[in-house]
PyMOL Python script that loads the backbone (N, CA, C, O; Angstrom):
from pymol import cmd

cmd.read_pdbstr("""\
ATOM      1  N   MET A   1       9.464   7.449   0.502  1.00  0.00           N
ATOM      2  CA  MET A   1       8.907   6.339   1.257  1.00  0.00           C
ATOM      3  C   MET A   1       8.119   5.441   0.307  1.00  0.00           C
ATOM      4  O   MET A   1       7.323   5.924  -0.499  1.00  0.00           O
ATOM      5  N   TYR A   2       8.342   4.158   0.405  1.00  0.00           N
ATOM      6  CA  TYR A   2       7.683   3.150  -0.422  1.00  0.00           C
ATOM      7  C   TYR A   2       6.390   2.719   0.262  1.00  0.00           C
ATOM      8  O   TYR A   2       6.388   2.381   1.445  1.00  0.00           O
ATOM      9  N   PHE A   3       5.303   2.734  -0.483  1.00  0.00           N
ATOM     10  CA  PHE A   3       4.002   2.420   0.107  1.00  0.00           C
ATOM     11  C   PHE A   3       3.495   1.065  -0.367  1.00  0.00           C
ATOM     12  O   PHE A   3       2.642   0.991  -1.251  1.00  0.00           O
ATOM     13  N   GLN A   4       4.022  -0.007   0.222  1.00  0.00           N
ATOM     14  CA  GLN A   4       3.593  -1.365  -0.115  1.00  0.00           C
ATOM     15  C   GLN A   4       2.094  -1.534   0.119  1.00  0.00           C
ATOM     16  O   GLN A   4       1.431  -2.289  -0.592  1.00  0.00           O
ATOM     17  N   ARG A   5       1.570  -0.837   1.105  1.00  0.00           N
ATOM     18  CA  ARG A   5       0.148  -0.999   1.411  1.00  0.00           C
ATOM     19  C   ARG A   5      -0.746  -0.469   0.302  1.00  0.00           C
ATOM     20  O   ARG A   5      -1.842  -0.988   0.092  1.00  0.00           O
ATOM     21  N   LEU A   6      -0.295   0.555  -0.409  1.00  0.00           N
ATOM     22  CA  LEU A   6      -1.083   1.022  -1.561  1.00  0.00           C
ATOM     23  C   LEU A   6      -1.232  -0.102  -2.572  1.00  0.00           C
ATOM     24  O   LEU A   6      -2.322  -0.350  -3.087  1.00  0.00           O
ATOM     25  N   ARG A   7      -0.141  -0.767  -2.847  1.00  0.00           N
ATOM     26  CA  ARG A   7      -0.191  -1.873  -3.803  1.00  0.00           C
ATOM     27  C   ARG A   7      -1.035  -3.024  -3.258  1.00  0.00           C
ATOM     28  O   ARG A   7      -1.860  -3.581  -3.981  1.00  0.00           O
ATOM     29  N   ASP A   8      -0.836  -3.380  -2.001  1.00  0.00           N
ATOM     30  CA  ASP A   8      -1.583  -4.482  -1.400  1.00  0.00           C
ATOM     31  C   ASP A   8      -3.088  -4.212  -1.427  1.00  0.00           C
ATOM     32  O   ASP A   8      -3.874  -5.088  -1.788  1.00  0.00           O
ATOM     33  N   LEU A   9      -3.483  -3.006  -1.046  1.00  0.00           N
ATOM     34  CA  LEU A   9      -4.906  -2.662  -1.046  1.00  0.00           C
ATOM     35  C   LEU A   9      -5.481  -2.717  -2.455  1.00  0.00           C
ATOM     36  O   LEU A   9      -6.583  -3.224  -2.666  1.00  0.00           O
ATOM     37  N   ARG A  10      -4.732  -2.196  -3.412  1.00  0.00           N
ATOM     38  CA  ARG A  10      -5.185  -2.210  -4.804  1.00  0.00           C
ATOM     39  C   ARG A  10      -5.347  -3.640  -5.304  1.00  0.00           C
ATOM     40  O   ARG A  10      -6.356  -3.972  -5.926  1.00  0.00           O
ATOM     41  N   GLU A  11      -4.361  -4.483  -5.036  1.00  0.00           N
ATOM     42  CA  GLU A  11      -4.415  -5.863  -5.493  1.00  0.00           C
ATOM     43  C   GLU A  11      -5.507  -6.648  -4.778  1.00  0.00           C
ATOM     44  O   GLU A  11      -6.119  -7.533  -5.375  1.00  0.00           O
ATOM     45  N   ASP A  12      -5.759  -6.339  -3.512  1.00  0.00           N
ATOM     46  CA  ASP A  12      -6.845  -6.999  -2.782  1.00  0.00           C
ATOM     47  C   ASP A  12      -8.204  -6.726  -3.425  1.00  0.00           C
ATOM     48  O   ASP A  12      -9.128  -7.530  -3.303  1.00  0.00           O
ATOM     49  N   MET A  13      -8.317  -5.598  -4.106  1.00  0.00           N
ATOM     50  CA  MET A  13      -9.564  -5.229  -4.795  1.00  0.00           C
ATOM     51  C   MET A  13      -9.552  -5.696  -6.253  1.00  0.00           C
ATOM     52  O   MET A  13     -10.469  -5.387  -7.014  1.00  0.00           O
ATOM     53  N   ASP A  14      -8.512  -6.440  -6.640  1.00  0.00           N
ATOM     54  CA  ASP A  14      -8.336  -6.912  -8.018  1.00  0.00           C
ATOM     55  C   ASP A  14      -8.423  -5.768  -9.020  1.00  0.00           C
ATOM     56  O   ASP A  14      -9.089  -5.871 -10.051  1.00  0.00           O
ATOM     57  N   MET A  15      -7.741  -4.686  -8.698  1.00  0.00           N
ATOM     58  CA  MET A  15      -7.719  -3.515  -9.574  1.00  0.00           C
ATOM     59  C   MET A  15      -6.296  -3.277 -10.066  1.00  0.00           C
ATOM     60  O   MET A  15      -5.324  -3.681  -9.427  1.00  0.00           O
ATOM     61  N   ASN A  16      -6.193  -2.616 -11.213  1.00  0.00           N
ATOM     62  CA  ASN A  16      -4.873  -2.273 -11.725  1.00  0.00           C
ATOM     63  C   ASN A  16      -4.591  -0.794 -11.457  1.00  0.00           C
ATOM     64  O   ASN A  16      -5.469  -0.050 -11.020  1.00  0.00           O
ATOM     65  N   GLN A  17      -3.370  -0.392 -11.723  1.00  0.00           N
ATOM     66  CA  GLN A  17      -2.973   0.986 -11.440  1.00  0.00           C
ATOM     67  C   GLN A  17      -3.777   1.994 -12.244  1.00  0.00           C
ATOM     68  O   GLN A  17      -4.077   3.079 -11.746  1.00  0.00           O
ATOM     69  N   THR A  18      -4.125   1.662 -13.457  1.00  0.00           N
ATOM     70  CA  THR A  18      -4.899   2.574 -14.300  1.00  0.00           C
ATOM     71  C   THR A  18      -6.269   2.844 -13.688  1.00  0.00           C
ATOM     72  O   THR A  18      -6.738   3.982 -13.700  1.00  0.00           O
ATOM     73  N   GLN A  19      -6.909   1.819 -13.157  1.00  0.00           N
ATOM     74  CA  GLN A  19      -8.229   1.989 -12.538  1.00  0.00           C
ATOM     75  C   GLN A  19      -8.149   2.901 -11.317  1.00  0.00           C
ATOM     76  O   GLN A  19      -9.010   3.761 -11.130  1.00  0.00           O
ATOM     77  N   ILE A  20      -7.138   2.725 -10.500  1.00  0.00           N
ATOM     78  CA  ILE A  20      -6.984   3.584  -9.321  1.00  0.00           C
ATOM     79  C   ILE A  20      -6.645   5.003  -9.753  1.00  0.00           C
ATOM     80  O   ILE A  20      -7.155   5.965  -9.179  1.00  0.00           O
ATOM     81  N   ALA A  21      -5.795   5.137 -10.752  1.00  0.00           N
ATOM     82  CA  ALA A  21      -5.437   6.468 -11.255  1.00  0.00           C
ATOM     83  C   ALA A  21      -6.681   7.213 -11.731  1.00  0.00           C
ATOM     84  O   ALA A  21      -6.787   8.423 -11.530  1.00  0.00           O
ATOM     85  N   GLU A  22      -7.615   6.516 -12.352  1.00  0.00           N
ATOM     86  CA  GLU A  22      -8.859   7.153 -12.812  1.00  0.00           C
ATOM     87  C   GLU A  22      -9.669   7.694 -11.643  1.00  0.00           C
ATOM     88  O   GLU A  22     -10.273   8.762 -11.747  1.00  0.00           O
ATOM     89  N   ILE A  23      -9.685   6.970 -10.537  1.00  0.00           N
ATOM     90  CA  ILE A  23     -10.399   7.425  -9.339  1.00  0.00           C
ATOM     91  C   ILE A  23      -9.781   8.724  -8.825  1.00  0.00           C
ATOM     92  O   ILE A  23     -10.479   9.600  -8.315  1.00  0.00           O
ATOM     93  N   LEU A  24      -8.463   8.833  -8.969  1.00  0.00           N
ATOM     94  CA  LEU A  24      -7.736  10.006  -8.483  1.00  0.00           C
ATOM     95  C   LEU A  24      -7.646  11.117  -9.530  1.00  0.00           C
ATOM     96  O   LEU A  24      -7.092  12.183  -9.261  1.00  0.00           O
ATOM     97  N   PHE A  25      -8.190  10.868 -10.723  1.00  0.00           N
ATOM     98  CA  PHE A  25      -8.102  11.830 -11.829  1.00  0.00           C
ATOM     99  C   PHE A  25      -6.648  12.187 -12.122  1.00  0.00           C
ATOM    100  O   PHE A  25      -6.291  13.355 -12.274  1.00  0.00           O
ATOM    101  N   THR A  26      -5.818  11.140 -12.198  1.00  0.00           N
ATOM    102  CA  THR A  26      -4.405  11.310 -12.524  1.00  0.00           C
ATOM    103  C   THR A  26      -4.015  10.219 -13.505  1.00  0.00           C
ATOM    104  O   THR A  26      -4.861   9.431 -13.928  1.00  0.00           O
ATOM    105  N   SER A  27      -2.765  10.167 -13.862  1.00  0.00           N
ATOM    106  CA  SER A  27      -2.305   9.153 -14.811  1.00  0.00           C
ATOM    107  C   SER A  27      -1.790   7.913 -14.076  1.00  0.00           C
ATOM    108  O   SER A  27      -1.474   7.958 -12.887  1.00  0.00           O
ATOM    109  N   GLN A  28      -1.717   6.822 -14.810  1.00  0.00           N
ATOM    110  CA  GLN A  28      -1.176   5.589 -14.254  1.00  0.00           C
ATOM    111  C   GLN A  28       0.279   5.790 -13.855  1.00  0.00           C
ATOM    112  O   GLN A  28       0.726   5.242 -12.848  1.00  0.00           O
ATOM    113  N   THR A  29       1.016   6.568 -14.632  1.00  0.00           N
ATOM    114  CA  THR A  29       2.430   6.825 -14.339  1.00  0.00           C
ATOM    115  C   THR A  29       2.595   7.518 -12.991  1.00  0.00           C
ATOM    116  O   THR A  29       3.449   7.137 -12.190  1.00  0.00           O
ATOM    117  N   VAL A  30       1.780   8.529 -12.747  1.00  0.00           N
ATOM    118  CA  VAL A  30       1.853   9.250 -11.470  1.00  0.00           C
ATOM    119  C   VAL A  30       1.489   8.314 -10.324  1.00  0.00           C
ATOM    120  O   VAL A  30       2.171   8.293  -9.299  1.00  0.00           O
ATOM    121  N   TYR A  31       0.415   7.536 -10.490  1.00  0.00           N
ATOM    122  CA  TYR A  31       0.016   6.617  -9.421  1.00  0.00           C
ATOM    123  C   TYR A  31       1.115   5.583  -9.150  1.00  0.00           C
ATOM    124  O   TYR A  31       1.394   5.253  -7.997  1.00  0.00           O
ATOM    125  N   SER A  32       1.726   5.083 -10.204  1.00  0.00           N
ATOM    126  CA  SER A  32       2.808   4.116 -10.043  1.00  0.00           C
ATOM    127  C   SER A  32       3.932   4.699  -9.203  1.00  0.00           C
ATOM    128  O   SER A  32       4.536   4.006  -8.383  1.00  0.00           O
ATOM    129  N   ARG A  33       4.204   5.976  -9.415  1.00  0.00           N
ATOM    130  CA  ARG A  33       5.254   6.641  -8.630  1.00  0.00           C
ATOM    131  C   ARG A  33       4.881   6.730  -7.153  1.00  0.00           C
ATOM    132  O   ARG A  33       5.758   6.677  -6.291  1.00  0.00           O
ATOM    133  N   TYR A  34       3.593   6.866  -6.852  1.00  0.00           N
ATOM    134  CA  TYR A  34       3.165   6.845  -5.444  1.00  0.00           C
ATOM    135  C   TYR A  34       3.488   5.493  -4.825  1.00  0.00           C
ATOM    136  O   TYR A  34       4.068   5.418  -3.741  1.00  0.00           O
ATOM    137  N   GLU A  35       3.105   4.412  -5.527  1.00  0.00           N
ATOM    138  CA  GLU A  35       3.337   3.070  -4.992  1.00  0.00           C
ATOM    139  C   GLU A  35       4.823   2.798  -4.791  1.00  0.00           C
ATOM    140  O   GLU A  35       5.203   2.153  -3.814  1.00  0.00           O
ATOM    141  N   ARG A  36       5.655   3.272  -5.686  1.00  0.00           N
ATOM    142  CA  ARG A  36       7.098   3.020  -5.609  1.00  0.00           C
ATOM    143  C   ARG A  36       7.805   3.987  -4.674  1.00  0.00           C
ATOM    144  O   ARG A  36       8.973   3.785  -4.343  1.00  0.00           O
ATOM    145  N   GLY A  37       7.117   5.025  -4.247  1.00  0.00           N
ATOM    146  CA  GLY A  37       7.734   6.006  -3.376  1.00  0.00           C
ATOM    147  C   GLY A  37       8.599   7.002  -4.120  1.00  0.00           C
ATOM    148  O   GLY A  37       9.378   7.732  -3.507  1.00  0.00           O
ATOM    149  N   ALA A  38       8.468   7.039  -5.440  1.00  0.00           N
ATOM    150  CA  ALA A  38       9.248   7.975  -6.246  1.00  0.00           C
ATOM    151  C   ALA A  38       8.629   9.362  -6.261  1.00  0.00           C
ATOM    152  O   ALA A  38       9.256  10.326  -6.699  1.00  0.00           O
ATOM    153  N   ARG A  39       7.404   9.455  -5.784  1.00  0.00           N
ATOM    154  CA  ARG A  39       6.707  10.740  -5.721  1.00  0.00           C
ATOM    155  C   ARG A  39       5.874  10.769  -4.447  1.00  0.00           C
ATOM    156  O   ARG A  39       5.262   9.767  -4.077  1.00  0.00           O
ATOM    157  N   THR A  40       5.850  11.889  -3.793  1.00  0.00           N
ATOM    158  CA  THR A  40       5.052  12.044  -2.581  1.00  0.00           C
ATOM    159  C   THR A  40       3.579  12.100  -2.949  1.00  0.00           C
ATOM    160  O   THR A  40       3.186  12.824  -3.864  1.00  0.00           O
ATOM    161  N   ILE A  41       2.770  11.335  -2.237  1.00  0.00           N
ATOM    162  CA  ILE A  41       1.341  11.320  -2.512  1.00  0.00           C
ATOM    163  C   ILE A  41       0.701  12.551  -1.871  1.00  0.00           C
ATOM    164  O   ILE A  41       0.898  12.802  -0.682  1.00  0.00           O
ATOM    165  N   PRO A  42      -0.065  13.322  -2.653  1.00  0.00           N
ATOM    166  CA  PRO A  42      -0.731  14.496  -2.085  1.00  0.00           C
ATOM    167  C   PRO A  42      -1.790  14.083  -1.056  1.00  0.00           C
ATOM    168  O   PRO A  42      -2.393  13.015  -1.160  1.00  0.00           O
ATOM    169  N   VAL A  43      -1.996  14.931  -0.086  1.00  0.00           N
ATOM    170  CA  VAL A  43      -2.983  14.647   0.960  1.00  0.00           C
ATOM    171  C   VAL A  43      -4.348  14.355   0.350  1.00  0.00           C
ATOM    172  O   VAL A  43      -5.052  13.458   0.815  1.00  0.00           O
ATOM    173  N   GLU A  44      -4.731  15.096  -0.684  1.00  0.00           N
ATOM    174  CA  GLU A  44      -6.039  14.891  -1.315  1.00  0.00           C
ATOM    175  C   GLU A  44      -6.170  13.466  -1.841  1.00  0.00           C
ATOM    176  O   GLU A  44      -7.217  12.839  -1.680  1.00  0.00           O
ATOM    177  N   HIS A  45      -5.119  12.954  -2.467  1.00  0.00           N
ATOM    178  CA  HIS A  45      -5.164  11.594  -2.999  1.00  0.00           C
ATOM    179  C   HIS A  45      -5.136  10.570  -1.878  1.00  0.00           C
ATOM    180  O   HIS A  45      -5.803   9.539  -1.962  1.00  0.00           O
ATOM    181  N   LEU A  46      -4.382  10.840  -0.847  1.00  0.00           N
ATOM    182  CA  LEU A  46      -4.336   9.944   0.307  1.00  0.00           C
ATOM    183  C   LEU A  46      -5.717   9.805   0.941  1.00  0.00           C
ATOM    184  O   LEU A  46      -6.139   8.702   1.288  1.00  0.00           O
ATOM    185  N   LEU A  47      -6.413  10.920   1.090  1.00  0.00           N
ATOM    186  CA  LEU A  47      -7.754  10.890   1.677  1.00  0.00           C
ATOM    187  C   LEU A  47      -8.746  10.148   0.789  1.00  0.00           C
ATOM    188  O   LEU A  47      -9.574   9.384   1.286  1.00  0.00           O
ATOM    189  N   ILE A  48      -8.669  10.367  -0.512  1.00  0.00           N
ATOM    190  CA  ILE A  48      -9.561   9.667  -1.448  1.00  0.00           C
ATOM    191  C   ILE A  48      -9.338   8.162  -1.354  1.00  0.00           C
ATOM    192  O   ILE A  48     -10.298   7.393  -1.300  1.00  0.00           O
ATOM    193  N   LEU A  49      -8.086   7.745  -1.334  1.00  0.00           N
ATOM    194  CA  LEU A  49      -7.789   6.315  -1.271  1.00  0.00           C
ATOM    195  C   LEU A  49      -8.201   5.703   0.059  1.00  0.00           C
ATOM    196  O   LEU A  49      -8.717   4.586   0.091  1.00  0.00           O
ATOM    197  N   ALA A  50      -7.986   6.408   1.142  1.00  0.00           N
ATOM    198  CA  ALA A  50      -8.408   5.895   2.454  1.00  0.00           C
ATOM    199  C   ALA A  50      -9.916   5.691   2.478  1.00  0.00           C
ATOM    200  O   ALA A  50     -10.394   4.671   2.974  1.00  0.00           O
ATOM    201  N   ASP A  51     -10.669   6.646   1.949  1.00  0.00           N
ATOM    202  CA  ASP A  51     -12.131   6.502   1.888  1.00  0.00           C
ATOM    203  C   ASP A  51     -12.522   5.356   0.966  1.00  0.00           C
ATOM    204  O   ASP A  51     -13.408   4.568   1.295  1.00  0.00           O
ATOM    205  N   PHE A  52     -11.872   5.261  -0.178  1.00  0.00           N
ATOM    206  CA  PHE A  52     -12.196   4.218  -1.148  1.00  0.00           C
ATOM    207  C   PHE A  52     -11.966   2.822  -0.572  1.00  0.00           C
ATOM    208  O   PHE A  52     -12.801   1.932  -0.735  1.00  0.00           O
ATOM    209  N   TYR A  53     -10.839   2.637   0.098  1.00  0.00           N
ATOM    210  CA  TYR A  53     -10.505   1.331   0.654  1.00  0.00           C
ATOM    211  C   TYR A  53     -11.128   1.088   2.030  1.00  0.00           C
ATOM    212  O   TYR A  53     -11.128  -0.044   2.514  1.00  0.00           O
ATOM    213  N   GLY A  54     -11.654   2.131   2.660  1.00  0.00           N
ATOM    214  CA  GLY A  54     -12.256   1.984   3.982  1.00  0.00           C
ATOM    215  C   GLY A  54     -11.231   1.758   5.077  1.00  0.00           C
ATOM    216  O   GLY A  54     -11.480   1.030   6.038  1.00  0.00           O
ATOM    217  N   VAL A  55     -10.086   2.381   4.924  1.00  0.00           N
ATOM    218  CA  VAL A  55      -9.022   2.263   5.930  1.00  0.00           C
ATOM    219  C   VAL A  55      -8.595   3.662   6.358  1.00  0.00           C
ATOM    220  O   VAL A  55      -8.996   4.658   5.755  1.00  0.00           O
ATOM    221  N   SER A  56      -7.792   3.726   7.389  1.00  0.00           N
ATOM    222  CA  SER A  56      -7.297   5.019   7.849  1.00  0.00           C
ATOM    223  C   SER A  56      -6.067   5.435   7.030  1.00  0.00           C
ATOM    224  O   SER A  56      -5.374   4.604   6.443  1.00  0.00           O
ATOM    225  N   THR A  57      -5.831   6.714   7.014  1.00  0.00           N
ATOM    226  CA  THR A  57      -4.612   7.208   6.356  1.00  0.00           C
ATOM    227  C   THR A  57      -3.379   6.672   7.078  1.00  0.00           C
ATOM    228  O   THR A  57      -2.364   6.386   6.443  1.00  0.00           O
ATOM    229  N   ASP A  58      -3.463   6.536   8.390  1.00  0.00           N
ATOM    230  CA  ASP A  58      -2.336   5.987   9.150  1.00  0.00           C
ATOM    231  C   ASP A  58      -2.013   4.562   8.708  1.00  0.00           C
ATOM    232  O   ASP A  58      -0.845   4.176   8.681  1.00  0.00           O
ATOM    233  N   TYR A  59      -3.024   3.785   8.365  1.00  0.00           N
ATOM    234  CA  TYR A  59      -2.786   2.430   7.878  1.00  0.00           C
ATOM    235  C   TYR A  59      -2.019   2.473   6.552  1.00  0.00           C
ATOM    236  O   TYR A  59      -1.034   1.756   6.378  1.00  0.00           O
ATOM    237  N   ILE A  60      -2.469   3.305   5.632  1.00  0.00           N
ATOM    238  CA  ILE A  60      -1.796   3.424   4.338  1.00  0.00           C
ATOM    239  C   ILE A  60      -0.348   3.868   4.529  1.00  0.00           C
ATOM    240  O   ILE A  60       0.555   3.376   3.852  1.00  0.00           O
ATOM    241  N   LEU A  61      -0.138   4.790   5.444  1.00  0.00           N
ATOM    242  CA  LEU A  61       1.202   5.335   5.677  1.00  0.00           C
ATOM    243  C   LEU A  61       2.091   4.417   6.508  1.00  0.00           C
ATOM    244  O   LEU A  61       3.272   4.709   6.701  1.00  0.00           O
ATOM    245  N   GLY A  62       1.535   3.306   7.005  1.00  0.00           N
ATOM    246  CA  GLY A  62       2.326   2.363   7.784  1.00  0.00           C
ATOM    247  C   GLY A  62       2.523   2.759   9.224  1.00  0.00           C
ATOM    248  O   GLY A  62       3.408   2.236   9.901  1.00  0.00           O
ATOM    249  N   ARG A  63       1.697   3.689   9.704  1.00  0.00           N
ATOM    250  CA  ARG A  63       1.819   4.149  11.093  1.00  0.00           C
ATOM    251  C   ARG A  63       1.055   3.264  12.064  1.00  0.00           C
ATOM    252  O   ARG A  63       1.240   3.367  13.277  1.00  0.00           O
ATOM    253  N   THR A  64       0.193   2.391  11.537  1.00  0.00           N
ATOM    254  CA  THR A  64      -0.558   1.444  12.352  1.00  0.00           C
ATOM    255  C   THR A  64      -0.825   0.204  11.512  1.00  0.00           C
ATOM    256  O   THR A  64      -0.820   0.264  10.282  1.00  0.00           O
ATOM    257  N   ASN A  65      -1.055  -0.910  12.176  1.00  0.00           N
ATOM    258  CA  ASN A  65      -1.428  -2.136  11.479  1.00  0.00           C
ATOM    259  C   ASN A  65      -2.926  -2.366  11.538  1.00  0.00           C
ATOM    260  O   ASN A  65      -3.430  -3.357  11.008  1.00  0.00           O
ATOM    261  N   ASN A  66      -3.641  -1.445  12.184  1.00  0.00           N
ATOM    262  CA  ASN A  66      -5.094  -1.547  12.321  1.00  0.00           C
ATOM    263  C   ASN A  66      -5.750  -0.938  11.089  1.00  0.00           C
ATOM    264  O   ASN A  66      -5.669   0.271  10.876  1.00  0.00           O
ATOM    265  N   LYS A  67      -6.400  -1.769  10.276  1.00  0.00           N
ATOM    266  CA  LYS A  67      -7.065  -1.283   9.064  1.00  0.00           C
ATOM    267  C   LYS A  67      -8.317  -0.476   9.375  1.00  0.00           C
ATOM    268  O   LYS A  67      -8.689   0.422   8.619  1.00  0.00           O
ATOM    269  N   LYS A  68      -8.961  -0.799  10.486  1.00  0.00           N
ATOM    270  CA  LYS A  68     -10.273  -0.200  10.778  1.00  0.00           C
ATOM    271  C   LYS A  68     -10.161   1.273  11.112  1.00  0.00           C
ATOM    272  O   LYS A  68      -9.203   1.735  11.732  1.00  0.00           O
ATOM    273  N   LEU A  69     -11.180   1.989  10.674  1.00  0.00           N
ATOM    274  CA  LEU A  69     -11.267   3.412  10.994  1.00  0.00           C
ATOM    275  C   LEU A  69     -11.810   3.580  12.395  1.00  0.00           C
ATOM    276  O   LEU A  69     -12.733   2.866  12.787  1.00  0.00           O
ATOM    277  N   ASN A  70     -11.272   4.489  13.143  1.00  0.00           N
ATOM    278  CA  ASN A  70     -11.801   4.806  14.462  1.00  0.00           C
ATOM    279  C   ASN A  70     -12.767   5.973  14.320  1.00  0.00           C
ATOM    280  O   ASN A  70     -12.359   7.109  14.077  1.00  0.00           O
ATOM    281  N   LYS A  71     -14.036   5.682  14.474  1.00  0.00           N
ATOM    282  CA  LYS A  71     -15.059   6.730  14.311  1.00  0.00           C
ATOM    283  C   LYS A  71     -15.698   7.063  15.625  1.00  0.00           C
ATOM    284  O   LYS A  71     -16.579   7.921  15.683  1.00  0.00           O
TER     285      LYS A  71
END
""", "prot")
cmd.dss("prot")
cmd.show_as("cartoon", "prot")
cmd.util.cbc("prot")
cmd.orient("prot")
């Protein structure tokens, strides 16, 4: 599955793949594979990114268009 929203969220923050990879304690190559859908994103990384961007995991996964977290 291709995750366009990962790229969109990253670009909205004016960050590059290397910067996001550092947050996840992984390499830029691995993170790039998440964005392209060439590698499945681990739940741990999905949760870190959702918290970092302030969105729900469902938003990142394309299951909803609502960015806001329901708390």
